[in-house]
C-alpha positions in Angstrom: -9.1 -13.3 17.1 -12.3 -14.7 15.6 -11.9 -14.1 11.1 -14.7 -10.8 11.0 -18.0 -12.0 9.2 -18.3 -10.0 6.2 -21.4 -6.9 6.7 -23.3 -6.7 3.9 -24.4 -3.7 3.0 -20.7 -3.0 3.1 -20.0 -5.4 0.7 -22.6 -4.1 -1.5 -21.0 -0.6 -1.0 -19.0 -1.2 -4.4 -20.3 1.2 -6.3 -19.6 4.3 -3.6 -16.0 3.1 -3.0 -15.6 3.8 -6.9 -16.7 7.0 -6.8 -14.1 7.5 -4.0 -11.8 7.2 -5.9 -12.6 8.5 -8.9 -12.0 11.9 -6.5 -8.3 11.0 -7.1 -7.7 8.7 -10.2 -8.8 8.9 -13.4 -11.0 6.3 -14.2 -8.7 5.0 -17.3 -6.5 3.6 -14.2 -9.5 2.6 -12.3 -9.7 -1.3 -13.5 -12.3 -4.2 -12.2 -12.9 -4.5 -8.8 -10.8 -7.6 -7.2 -12.0 -8.2 -3.3 -13.9 -7.3 -0.6 -12.0 -7.9 3.1 -13.7 -7.7 6.3 -11.2 -5.4 8.7 -12.9 -5.7 11.5 -17.0 -5.2 12.3 -18.5 -3.4 10.2 -15.0 -2.0 8.2 -14.6 -3.5 4.8 -12.0 -3.6 2.7 -12.6 -3.6 -1.7 -10.1 -3.3 -4.0 -9.9 -2.8 -7.4 -7.2 -3.6 -10.1 -4.7 -0.6 -11.1 -4.5 0.8 -14.7 -1.9 3.8 -13.7 1.0 3.5 -15.9 3.9 2.1 -13.7 2.1 0.1 -11.0 2.0 -3.1 -13.0 -0.1 -5.3 -9.8 -0.5 -2.7 -7.6 -4.5 -2.2 -6.3 -6.3 0.7 -5.9 -8.2 0.3 -1.8 -11.6 2.1 -0.2 -11.8 1.4 3.3 -15.3 2.1 4.4 -17.7 2.2 7.3 -20.4 1.5 9.1 -21.6 2.9 12.3 -24.1 0.6 14.6 -27.6 -0.6 13.7 -27.1 2.2 10.4 -27.4 1.8 6.5 -25.5 5.0 5.8 -21.6 3.6 4.6 -18.4 6.3 5.0 -15.5 6.2 3.6 -12.5 5.5 5.6 -9.7 6.5 3.5 -8.4 5.3 0.1 -5.4 5.0 -1.6 -2.7 2.7 -3.1 -0.9 -0.9 -2.3 1.0 -3.4 -3.6 -0.9 -5.8 -5.1 1.2 -9.9 -4.5 2.4 -9.3 -8.7 3.4 -6.0 -7.9 6.8 -4.8 -9.1 8.9 -3.1 -5.8 12.2 -1.5 -5.0 14.0 -3.9 -4.0 15.3 -3.5 0.4 18.0 -1.0 0.7 21.3 -2.4 2.0 23.4 0.4 3.8 26.5 1.0 1.0 29.2 0.1 3.6 27.7 -3.9 2.6 27.6 -2.9 -0.8 31.5 -1.8 -1.4 33.1 -4.5 -2.6 37.2 -5.3 -1.4 38.3 -2.9 -3.4 35.7 -0.2 -3.1 37.2 -0.4 1.1 40.5 0.3 0.3 39.3 3.3 -1.9 38.1 4.8 1.0 40.5 3.6 3.3 43.2 6.4 1.1 41.0 9.0 0.8 39.8 8.5 5.0 42.1 6.8 6.9 41.2 4.5 10.3 40.6 7.5 12.1 40.1 7.5 16.3 37.4 9.2 17.0 36.4 12.0 17.8 36.1 13.6 21.3 33.8 15.9 23.1 
C-alpha cells in the first residue's frame, strides 16, 4: 500500500488543532508542535509535546480531515498518546508466573491441589 501524501490544507491546520486541544487541556500542558503525519488521503494527525506532569515523553494528538474538493477542515479526534521516550508501566505478568518457589509452597499449604469440581 503506498504511503499517503501529506495534504497541504490539513498540514496548515496547526492552529485549529491547537485550539481543539485547548478545550481539553490547559495551555500550559501543551508544548510545541512536533509533527504532522498523514494517515490516509485527506486524513492527518498533528502531534504536540505534552508538558503534563507525570507524562514525560507523551504527546497530544489531533487528527483532522477534510472532504474531497473542500478546504474546510474538521477535527476527528484528539487525546494523549505515549511517545517514543515515554515512561510506561511494565507489561502485566500473571501472579502464577511471578511467584517464587517459596510463595508457591505457601500457597500449596493454604490451597492444596484438589480435583476440579464436577458439574
